N, C-alpha and C positions, 0 to 999 in steps of 0.2 A: 288449706289454701296454698301453703308452701309446697306441698307435694305436687299440686296441680301445676304450679309455675315451673318447678324443676322438670316435671314430665314433659311439659310443652316445650321448654327450652331444649331438652335432650332430643326430642323428636324433630324440632325445627332445624337443629344443626345437622342432623343426619340427612334431611331432605335438601339442605342447601350446600352439600358438598359439591365443589366445582372441580372437574377434572379436564385436562386439556383434550383428551380424546384423540380421534383419528385426525381431525383437522389440524390440531397443534403439531402432531407428528409430521404431517405432510408439509406444513410450512417450514419446520426446522430442516427436514430432509431436502426440500427445495433450495433453501439457503445454502446448505452444505454442498449440493451439486453445483450451484452457481459459483461458490467459492473455489471449488476444484477447477472449474473451467477458467475462472479469472486468474488463478495462480499459474495455470499452464500457459495462458496467453502472456502473462507478465514475464515468465521465464523465457518464452520465445523472443520477446522484444529485447530482453537483456542480452540474449545471445547474439543479437544483431549488432549490438554496440561494440565497436572496436576501440581499443585504447589508442591514444594519439601516438603517432610515430616517434620513435626515439632516434632522431638524427643528430649527428655530431660525433666527432671522434674524441680521442683523448685530449686534443688541443682545443676543444670547443669551450667557450666561456660558459660559466654556470648561469643558469636561468633563474631570475629572481621570482618567477611566477607571473609577472606582469607582462602585458603585451605592448606596453608603450602607447596605448591608444589606437592600435591597429584594429581594423575591422576583422571579423571572423572570416577565415578563408583567405585573407589577403596576406601576401608575403611580408614579413617584417622588413622595414627599411633599414639599410645599413648607412653609416655616416656618408659613404660615397654617393648614395642615391638621394640624399635629402637635398631639396633645393636651397640655394644660398640666397 
């Protein structure tokens, strides 16, 4: 009886082998192609970004990184321009 169980177990594992096959390869290849196109698009978008202009000469005050509450794109107010 023990030999019959071992023989049945050995034959059932051979018939239950699961392999990814062609479908698995096509899915992985499709993901790889999509990744290549996404990376190319991302690099194109990064190339469009320009660094902020570095204006100011040697006598310009150092910037602390804050905009003082100014809106994006609006010129910074100097003390002479602030309302009293």
